[in-house]
C-alpha positions in Angstrom: -126.7 -149.6 119.1 -125.9 -150.5 122.7 -122.2 -150.0 123.4 -122.2 -149.8 127.2 -122.0 -153.5 128.3 -118.5 -154.5 127.6 -119.3 -158.2 127.7 -121.5 -157.8 124.6 -118.8 -156.4 122.4 -117.4 -159.7 121.2 -120.9 -161.1 120.7 -121.9 -158.1 118.6 -118.7 -158.4 116.5 -119.2 -162.2 115.9 -122.8 -161.7 115.0 -121.9 -159.0 112.5 -119.1 -161.3 111.1 -121.6 -164.1 110.5 -123.9 -161.8 108.7 -121.0 -160.6 106.5 -120.0 -164.2 105.7 -123.5 -165.0 104.4 -123.4 -161.9 102.2 -119.9 -162.8 100.9 -121.0 -166.2 99.6 -124.0 -164.6 97.9 -121.7 -162.1 96.1 -119.3 -165.0 95.1 -122.1 -167.0 93.6 -123.3 -163.9 91.7 -119.8 -163.3 90.3 -119.4 -166.9 89.3 -122.7 -166.9 87.5 -121.8 -163.7 85.7 -118.4 -165.2 84.7 -120.3 -168.2 83.2 -122.7 -165.9 81.4 -120.1 -163.6 79.8 -117.9 -166.7 78.9 -121.0 -168.3 77.3 -121.7 -165.2 75.2 -118.1 -165.1 74.0 -118.2 -168.8 73.1 -121.4 -168.3 71.2 -119.9 -165.5 69.1 -116.9 -167.7 68.2 -119.2 -170.5 67.3 -121.1 -168.1 65.0 -117.9 -167.2 63.2 -116.9 -170.8 62.9 -120.2 -171.9 61.4 -120.4 -168.9 59.1 -117.0 -169.4 57.6 -117.6 -173.2 57.0 -120.9 -172.5 55.2 -119.2 -169.6 53.3 -116.5 -171.9 52.0 -119.2 -174.4 50.8 -121.3 -171.7 49.1 -118.2 -170.3 47.3 -117.3 -173.8 46.1 -120.8 -174.2 44.5 -120.8 -170.6 43.0 -117.2 -169.9 41.7 -118.6 -167.3 39.3 -119.6 -165.0 42.1 -117.5 -161.9 41.7 -117.8 -160.5 45.2 -114.7 -161.1 47.3 -115.2 -162.3 50.9 -112.6 -159.7 52.0 -114.8 -157.0 50.5 -117.6 -158.2 52.7 -115.6 -158.5 55.9 -113.7 -155.2 55.4 -116.4 -153.0 53.8 -116.0 -149.3 53.3 -118.6 -146.5 53.0 -117.2 -144.4 50.2 -119.8 -141.8 50.7 -118.1 -140.4 53.7 -114.7 -139.5 52.2 -114.6 -140.3 48.5 -111.4 -138.5 47.5 -108.0 -139.7 48.3 -107.3 -137.5 51.3 -103.7 -138.6 51.7 -102.5 -137.8 48.1 -98.9 -136.8 47.9 -99.2 -134.0 45.3 -101.2 -131.7 47.6 -100.4 -128.3 48.8 -97.5 -128.1 51.3 -98.2 -127.2 54.9 -96.3 -124.0 54.7 -98.8 -122.5 52.3 -101.9 -123.4 54.3 -103.1 -120.0 55.6 -105.6 -117.3 54.9 -109.3 -116.6 55.2 -111.6 -119.6 55.8 -114.8 -119.3 53.9 -117.9 -121.5 54.0 -119.7 -120.8 50.7 -123.4 -121.9 50.6 -122.6 -125.2 52.4 -125.2 -127.8 52.8 -124.6 -131.0 54.8 -126.5 -134.1 55.8 -125.1 -136.9 57.9 -124.9 -140.1 55.9 -126.9 -142.0 58.5 -129.5 -139.3 58.9 -130.3 -138.2 55.3 -133.8 -137.1 56.3 -132.5 -134.4 58.7 -130.4 -131.7 57.1 -127.8 -130.2 59.5 -126.5 -127.2 57.5 -128.5 -125.3 54.9 -127.0 -122.7 52.6 -124.5 -121.7 55.3 -122.1 -118.9 54.4 -119.5 -117.4 56.7 -116.0 -116.1 56.7 -113.3 -116.5 59.3 -110.7 -113.8 58.6 -107.0 -114.6 58.9 -105.5 -113.6 62.3 -108.9 -112.9 63.8 -111.3 -114.6 66.1 -114.7 -115.7 64.7 -117.4 -117.0 67.0 -120.3 -119.3 66.3 -123.2 -119.2 68.7 -126.7 -120.6 68.8 -128.9 -123.2 70.4 -128.0 -126.8 70.7 -128.1 -128.7 67.4 -127.9 -125.7 65.2 -124.8 -127.0 63.4 -121.9 -125.3 65.2 -119.8 -128.4 65.9 -120.7 -129.7 62.4 -118.9 -126.7 60.9 -115.7 -127.8 62.7 -116.1 -131.4 61.5 -116.3 -130.2 57.9 -113.3 -127.9 58.3 -111.3 -130.9 59.7 -112.6 -132.9 56.8 -114.2 -135.6 58.9 -117.0 -135.3 56.4 -117.4 -133.7 53.0 -120.2 -131.1 52.3 -123.2 -132.3 50.5 -123.1 -129.1 48.4 -121.2 -125.8 48.4 -117.6 -125.5 49.2 -115.1 -124.6 51.9 -112.0 -122.6 50.9 -108.8 -121.4 52.5 -107.5 -118.2 50.9 -109.8 -118.8 48.0 -108.6 -122.3 47.3 -110.9 -125.3 47.9 -110.1 -127.2 51.0 -110.1 -130.4 49.0 -106.9 -129.3 47.3 -105.0 -129.5 50.5 -103.4 -132.6 52.0 -105.6 -133.7 54.9 -102.7 -134.8 57.1 -100.8 -131.5 56.7 -104.0 -129.5 57.0 -104.7 -131.1 60.4 -101.2 -130.5 61.5 -101.9 -126.8 61.1 -105.1 -127.0 63.2 -105.3 -127.0 67.0 -108.6 -128.1 68.4 -110.0 -128.1 72.0 -113.3 -129.8 72.1 -116.2 -129.9 74.5 -115.4 -133.4 75.6 -111.6 -133.7 76.0 -110.1 -137.0 74.9 -107.0 -138.2 76.7 -105.2 -141.5 76.3 -104.1 -144.0 79.0 -100.5 -142.8 79.2 -98.5 -140.0 80.9 -99.4 -136.3 80.8 -96.2 -135.7 78.9 -97.1 -138.2 76.2 -100.7 -136.8 76.0 -99.4 -133.3 75.4 -96.8 -134.6 72.9 -99.5 -136.0 70.7 -100.1 -132.4 69.6 -96.5 -132.3 68.2 -94.6 -135.6 68.1 -91.1 -134.0 67.9 -91.8 -131.4 70.7 -89.1 -130.7 73.2 -89.5 -130.9 76.9 -89.4 -127.1 77.1 -92.1 -126.7 74.5 -94.4 -129.1 76.3 -93.9 -127.3 79.6 -94.4 -123.9 78.0 -97.7 -125.1 76.4 -98.8 -126.4 79.9 -98.0 -123.0 81.4 -100.0 -121.2 78.7 -103.0 -123.5 79.5 -102.7 -123.0 83.2 -101.9 -126.7 83.7 -98.2 -126.6 84.7 -98.9 -125.7 88.4 -101.3 -128.6 89.1 -99.1 -131.1 87.1 -96.0 -130.2 89.3 -98.1 -130.9 92.4 -98.6 -134.6 91.3 -96.2 -137.2 92.7 -95.0 -138.2 89.2 -95.5 -134.7 87.7 -95.4 -134.9 83.9 -95.0 -138.7 84.0 -98.3 -139.2 85.8 -100.5 -141.7 84.0 -104.0 -140.2 83.5 -105.9 -143.5 83.1 -108.4 -144.6 80.5 -110.0 -141.5 79.0 -108.3 -139.5 81.7 -110.3 -141.0 84.6 -107.6 -140.1 87.1 -108.2 -136.3 86.5 -111.0 -134.0 87.0 -112.9 -132.4 84.1 -111.1 -129.1 84.4 -107.6 -130.8 84.5 -108.4 -132.9 81.4 -109.5 -129.8 79.6 -106.4 -127.9 80.4 -104.2 -130.8 79.2 -106.2 -130.9 76.0 -105.6 -127.2 75.6 -101.9 -127.6 76.1 -101.9 -130.3 73.5 -103.5 -127.9 71.0 -101.1 -125.0 71.8 -97.9 -127.1 71.7 -98.0 -127.3 67.9 -98.4 -123.5 67.5 -101.2 -124.0 65.0 -102.2 -121.7 62.2 -105.9 -122.4 62.9 -107.3 -122.7 66.4 -110.7 -124.3 66.9 -112.3 -123.9 70.3 -115.5 -125.9 71.1 -116.5 -124.7 74.6 -112.9 -124.9 75.6 -113.4 -123.5 79.1 -116.8 -125.0 80.0 -115.4 -127.5 82.5 -113.1 -125.0 84.4 -113.8 -123.3 87.7 -114.0 -119.5 87.8 -110.4 -118.9 88.7 -109.0 -121.3 86.1 -111.4 -120.2 83.5 -110.3 -116.6 83.8 -106.7 -117.5 83.5 -107.2 -119.9 80.7 -109.4 -117.5 78.8 -106.6 -114.9 79.0 -104.2 -117.5 77.7 -106.5 -118.3 74.9 -106.9 -114.6 74.0 -103.1 -114.4 73.8 -102.9 -117.7 71.8 -105.5 -116.4 69.3 -103.3 -113.4 68.3 -102.0 -113.9 64.8 -104.1 -117.1 64.3 -107.3 -117.7 62.5 -109.6 -118.8 65.4 -113.1 -120.3 65.3 -114.8 -120.5 68.7 -118.0 -122.2 69.6 -119.7 -120.9 72.7 -122.9 -121.1 74.8 -121.7 -118.7 77.4 -121.5 -115.4 75.6 -119.0 -113.9 78.0 -116.3 -116.0 76.5 -116.7 -114.6 73.0 -117.4 -110.9 73.7 -114.0 -110.0 72.3 -114.5 -111.9 69.1 -114.0 -109.8 65.9 -117.0 -111.4 64.2 -119.9 -113.4 65.7 -122.3 -115.5 63.7 -125.6 -116.6 65.2 -126.8 -119.9 63.8 -130.3 -121.4 63.8 -131.3 -124.6 62.1 -128.1 -124.8 60.1 -128.1 -121.2 58.7 -126.7 -117.8 59.7 -129.5 -115.5 60.9 -127.4 -112.8 62.5 -123.7 -111.6 62.3 -121.7 -108.8 63.7 -119.7 -107.8 66.7 -120.9 -108.3 70.3 -121.8 -104.6 70.6 -123.8 -104.5 67.3 -125.6 -107.7 68.0 -126.5 -106.9 71.6 -128.0 -103.5 70.5 -130.2 -105.2 67.9 -133.7 -105.1 69.3 -135.6 -108.4 69.2 -132.6 -110.3 67.9 -131.6 -113.8 68.7 -128.3 -112.8 70.2 -129.8 -110.2 72.4 -132.4 -112.8 73.6 -129.6 -115.2 74.5 -127.9 -112.5 76.5 -131.0 -111.5 78.4 -131.9 -115.0 79.3 -128.4 -116.0 80.3 -128.5 -117.2 83.9 -125.7 -116.5 86.4 -123.9 -119.9 86.5 -121.4 -120.2 87.6 -100.6 -144.6 95.6 -100.0 -145.3 98.9 -103.5 -146.2 100.0 -103.8 -148.6 97.1 -100.7 -150.5 98.2 -102.1 -150.7 101.7 -105.3 -152.1 100.5 -103.4 -154.7 98.5 -101.5 -155.7 101.6 -104.9 -156.2 103.4 -105.8 -158.5 100.5 -102.5 -160.4 100.7 -104.1 -163.6 102.1 -105.8 -164.0 98.7 -102.6 -163.5 96.7 -103.0 -166.9 95.0 -106.6 -166.1 94.1 -105.6 -162.6 92.7 -102.7 -164.2 90.7 -105.2 -166.7 89.2 -107.5 -163.8 88.2 -104.6 -161.8 86.7 -103.4 -164.8 84.7 -106.9 -165.4 83.5 -107.1 -161.7 82.4 -103.9 -161.9 80.4 -105.1 -165.1 78.7 -108.5 -163.5 78.0 -106.7 -160.5 76.5 -104.6 -162.7 74.3 -107.7 -164.1 72.7 -108.3 -161.0 70.6 -104.9 -161.0 68.8 -105.4 -164.8 68.2 -108.8 -164.1 66.8 -107.4 -161.4 64.5 -104.7 -163.8 63.3 -107.2 -166.5 62.5 -109.4 -164.1 60.7 -106.5 -162.9 58.5 -105.7 -166.6 57.6 -109.3 -167.2 56.7 -109.5 -164.1 54.5 -106.3 -165.2 52.7 -107.8 -168.7 52.2 -110.9 -167.2 50.7 -109.0 -164.9 48.4 -106.0 -167.0 47.2 -106.7 -170.7 47.7 -108.4 -173.2 45.5 -111.7 -174.8 46.5 -110.2 -177.9 48.1 -107.4 -175.9 49.9 -110.0 -173.3 51.0 -112.2 -175.9 52.6 -109.3 -177.5 54.4 -107.9 -174.2 55.7 -111.3 -172.9 56.7 -112.2 -176.1 58.5 -109.0 -176.0 60.6 -109.4 -172.3 61.4 -113.1 -172.9 62.3 -112.1 -175.7 64.7 -109.5 -173.3 66.2 -112.3 -170.7 66.6 -114.3 -173.3 68.6 -111.3 -174.2 70.7 -110.6 -170.5 71.3 -114.2 -169.9 72.4 -114.0 -172.8 74.9 -110.8 -171.5 76.3 -112.2 -168.0 76.7 -115.3 -169.5 78.4 -113.1 -171.2 81.0 -110.8 -168.3 81.7 -113.7 -165.8 81.9 -115.2 -167.9 84.6 -111.9 -168.0 86.5 -111.3 -164.3 86.0 -114.6 -163.1 87.4 -114.8 -165.7 90.2 -111.2 -165.0 91.4 -111.7 -161.2 91.6 -115.1 -161.5 93.2 -113.7 -163.9 95.8 -110.7 -161.6 96.6 -112.8 -158.4 96.5 -115.6 -159.9 98.8 -113.0 -161.1 101.3 -111.4 -157.7 101.4 -114.8 -156.0 101.8 -115.7 -158.4 104.7 -112.3 -157.7 106.3 -112.7 -153.9 106.1 -116.3 -153.9 107.4 -115.3 -156.1 110.3 -112.4 -153.8 111.2 -114.7 -150.7 110.9 -117.4 -152.3 113.0 -114.8 -153.2 115.7 -113.5 -149.7 115.7 -117.1 -148.3 116.2 -117.6 -150.6 119.2 -114.6 -149.2 120.9 -116.0 -145.6 120.8 -117.4 -143.9 123.9 -121.1 -143.3 124.2 -120.8 -139.6 123.4 -119.5 -140.5 120.0 -122.9 -141.8 118.9 -124.7 -138.7 120.2 -123.1 -136.5 117.4 -125.4 -135.9 114.4 -122.7 -137.1 112.0 -122.6 -140.4 113.8 -126.3 -141.3 113.7 -127.3 -144.9 113.0 -128.1 -144.1 109.4 -124.7 -142.5 108.8 -122.9 -145.4 110.4 -124.8 -147.9 108.3 -124.0 -146.0 105.2 -120.3 -145.8 106.2 -120.1 -149.6 106.8 -121.8 -150.4 103.5 -120.7 -147.9 100.9 -117.2 -147.2 102.1 -116.1 -150.9 101.9 -117.9 -151.3 98.6 -116.0 -148.4 97.1 -112.8 -150.0 98.2 -113.9 -153.3 96.6 -114.3 -151.5 93.3 -110.8 -150.1 93.6 -109.4 -153.6 93.8 -111.9 -155.9 92.2 -113.3 -153.8 89.3 -110.0 -152.1 88.4 -108.2 -155.4 88.3 -111.1 -156.9 86.4 -110.7 -154.3 83.7 -107.6 -155.9 82.2 -109.5 -157.6 79.4 -111.0 -154.3 78.3 -114.6 -155.0 79.5 -116.1 -152.6 82.1 -118.0 -155.0 84.3 -120.0 -152.2 85.8 -121.8 -151.6 82.5 -122.3 -155.3 81.9 -123.8 -156.2 85.3 -125.5 -153.1 86.9 -126.2 -153.9 90.6 -129.4 -153.1 92.3 -127.7 -150.4 94.4 -126.6 -148.6 91.4 -130.1 -148.7 90.0 -131.0 -146.4 92.9 -128.6 -143.7 91.6 -129.1 -141.2 88.9 -125.9 -139.6 87.5 -125.8 -136.7 85.0 -122.2 -136.1 84.3 -120.2 -133.4 82.5 -119.7 -135.8 79.5 -123.0 -137.5 78.8 -122.8 -141.2 77.7 -125.3 -142.4 75.1 -125.4 -145.8 73.4 -125.7 -146.6 69.7 -129.5 -147.1 70.0 -132.6 -145.0 69.3 -133.5 -142.0 71.4 -136.3 -143.8 73.0 -134.1 -146.8 73.9 -131.5 -144.4 75.3 -134.0 -142.7 77.5 -135.5 -146.0 78.7 -132.1 -147.7 79.0 -131.9 -150.1 81.9 -135.6 -150.2 82.4 -138.2 -152.7 81.1 -141.6 -152.2 79.6 -141.6 -148.5 79.8 -144.7 -146.8 78.4 -144.1 -144.4 75.5 -146.0 -141.7 77.4 -143.5 -141.9 80.3 -140.6 -141.5 77.8 -142.2 -138.5 76.2 -143.0 -136.9 79.5 -139.4 -137.3 80.6 -138.2 -135.7 77.3 -140.6 -132.8 77.8 -139.3 -132.2 81.3 -135.8 -132.2 80.0 -136.7 -129.8 77.2 -135.7 -132.2 74.4 -139.2 -133.3 73.2 -139.5 -130.5 70.6 -136.2 -131.3 69.1 -137.0 -135.0 68.8 -140.3 -134.3 67.2 -138.6 -132.4 64.4 -136.5 -135.4 63.5 -138.0 -137.5 60.6 -137.9 -140.7 62.7 -138.7 -139.0 66.0 -138.0 -141.1 69.0 -136.8 -144.0 66.8 -133.8 -141.9 65.5 -130.4 -143.6 66.0 -128.0 -141.4 68.0 -124.8 -143.1 66.8 -121.8 -144.3 68.7 -121.6 -142.3 72.0 -124.3 -140.0 70.5 -122.0 -138.8 67.7 -125.0 -137.8 65.6 -126.1 -135.2 68.1 -124.7 -132.0 69.5 -123.4 -131.8 73.0 -126.5 -130.0 74.4 -128.8 -132.6 72.7 -126.9 -135.5 74.2 -127.0 -133.9 77.6 -130.7 -133.3 77.5 -131.4 -136.9 76.5 -129.1 -138.1 79.4 -131.2 -135.9 81.8 -134.4 -137.3 80.4 -133.1 -140.8 81.1 -132.4 -139.9 84.7 -135.8 -138.2 85.2 -137.5 -141.3 83.9 -135.8 -143.5 86.5 -136.9 -141.4 89.5 -133.7 -142.3 91.4 -133.4 -142.2 95.2 -130.0 -140.5 94.9 -129.4 -137.8 92.3 -125.8 -137.0 91.3 -125.3 -133.9 89.1 -121.8 -133.1 87.8 -122.1 -129.8 85.9 -125.2 -131.3 84.2 -126.0 -128.1 82.2 -122.5 -127.1 81.2 -123.0 -128.2 77.6 -126.2 -126.2 76.9 -127.0 -122.8 75.6 -128.4 -120.3 78.0 -132.1 -120.8 77.2 -132.1 -124.5 77.4 -129.9 -124.4 80.5 -132.4 -122.3 82.4 -135.3 -124.6 81.5 -133.4 -127.8 82.3 -132.0 -126.4 85.5 -135.6 -125.7 86.6 -136.5 -129.3 85.6 -133.6 -130.7 87.7 -134.7 -128.6 90.7 -138.2 -129.9 90.3 -136.9 -133.4 90.2 -135.1 -132.8 93.5 -138.4 -131.5 95.0 -140.5 -134.4 93.7 -139.3 -136.9 96.3 -138.7 -135.4 99.8 -136.5 -138.5 100.6 -134.3 -138.0 97.6 -130.7 -137.2 98.3 -129.0 -134.9 95.8 -125.3 -134.4 95.4 -124.3 -131.5 93.0 -120.9 -130.6 91.7 -120.8 -127.1 90.3 -118.5 -124.4 89.1 -121.4 -122.0 88.4 -122.6 -121.2 91.9 -126.1 -120.1 90.8 -126.9 -123.8 90.2 -126.4 -124.6 93.9 -127.7 -121.6 95.8 -130.8 -123.4 97.0 -128.9 -126.5 98.4 -129.4 -127.4 102.1 -125.6 -127.9 102.5 -122.8 -126.4 100.5 -119.2 -127.7 101.0 -116.3 -125.7 99.6 -113.3 -127.9 98.7 -109.7 -126.9 98.2 -107.0 -129.4 97.5 -109.0 -132.3 98.7 -110.2 -130.7 102.0 -113.5 -129.1 103.0 -112.6 -125.5 104.0 -116.2 -124.3 104.5 -119.6 -125.8 104.8 -123.1 -124.4 105.3 -126.0 -123.0 103.3 -125.8 -120.1 100.8 -126.8 -117.4 103.4 -124.4 -118.6 106.1 -121.4 -118.9 103.7 -122.1 -115.5 102.2 -122.2 -113.9 105.6 -118.9 -115.4 106.6 -117.1 -113.7 103.6 -114.7 -116.6 103.2 -113.8 -118.8 100.3 -117.4 -119.2 99.1 -118.0 -115.4 99.2 -114.8 -114.8 97.1 -116.1 -117.3 94.5 -119.4 -115.5 94.4 -117.7 -112.2 93.8 -115.7 -113.7 90.9 -119.0 -115.2 89.6 -120.6 -111.8 89.7 -123.5 -113.0 91.7 -123.4 -110.4 94.4 
């Protein structure tokens, strides 16, 4: 880039502006086409409902003797999951729910995976007022035990008792009111921090909520937020980091002062300092409570009164930490030996830059609201049709169904139109904002002195990346966020070519309700089976898949609900290894795994980084052993980089990184 001749500056700027203008129109056309496509899909679905109800009314008119009600078809229920009336009023009162928790020869098979038993002849006892830990490799049934205790499912055989009384004798609602749970993947709702914590106890006072936050080491960071406890965390807590979400979930569990406390890797997402403080808080919270803890990192359950080692759904070892670690050749000792050392104002300013497009943005917002209103109207029409099928005569039924079906068609057409306006309007406003920001950034670069471009951080590649990715990120803040009002995440529906170059393995793996093979090959076409198997082998998940009755054709359920956390994570890693991305993003990718699998998968991830010399890897880590070989390590504190360098340099400086190493016991 030649910046010396002053008379060329305007020419360069105008040339860049013309190039941006061509790109902008390409993006607008793409957004308009996508709006037509999604609107067409919605209209087709409404058409299918309309035709189906019309034919259904005709069939029922010709077969009045058919005993099956249409409402039974539309609102079906799988009685095999929870057969008993779990909300019965004559159950045991909550004040009497206490005592030893015992699993007595429990067998369990998920209703959708009847060929693969999860628990087999499982027997264990969690003593009242004591801490009981469950450890084992991924998929051994640890989380399933908690699901059974919470009565999400009923055992296939055997029984679970509290103080000798079958758990089925207790009122489910009151039982769960006595249980506090902190899971591996914290779930927060799109409301304030205060309301999220109050979900643990609806009638909790302000003092109780703040005290629970202090016990969970969350009060300090909450008070640093502009709106403090009134800060809205976003959908699924997207505005917070993984550790912050986990601490709020922990506060929610503690606010109810539960009789039973269930901890499923409760500190897996926390950094070393927070983990130590929260672990101490958990130890205090466990006093006087019956606690069941699931752990992969054995250091978190060393003080447990009883530890059960599970393998393939059965207990193979039990005892305290000292007795198990001294058992030669035992599973627990092997896990310990192989355990590796792991370790508003800007937005308003952006909107002001988008102010010339306020009419376009308003049209997009109105279209979003109207699109969102389609679902309540759909539900209303569906109820009317069900009533017509259930209570009306044949002639009345045909009349009501015909009118409702026509309204379905009309609603589909309206949604089609407003989907087009929604996507087109936001793409227009977002692309213009992107063009405006890129032009301003380029003009700012042209005003710099020549020495500015001689610095390594201002190389031509770095400047190009800054001009392209920075403005695109801002476009997502305005375009994608505003385009989310109708409940559809357009990033998932329309993956861009740029994003196909990235491979992300996050703390909370995302799987789809497809087969394992389809999840691994998701987003790719015509992938050979050999490549899928090879990726699974490198992610250390092939052996587990082969043990399933349907192998790679096994359905994983919604968000991978049929798999354990470690199994989901390994499948997500296999998916990334198959794609061979140019940029690899790892956000605590092995945090959900047991120590043995973690070590193997960590080696696979490091090998994936070495496969392509041109591959860029960005790693987020709390366990410092996972990033010791990185070319550049940046230490962040409160949003600022306080240190940067490689492992050796940072260790020799004895600064923030060295202190973290000392806490992590790596020295």
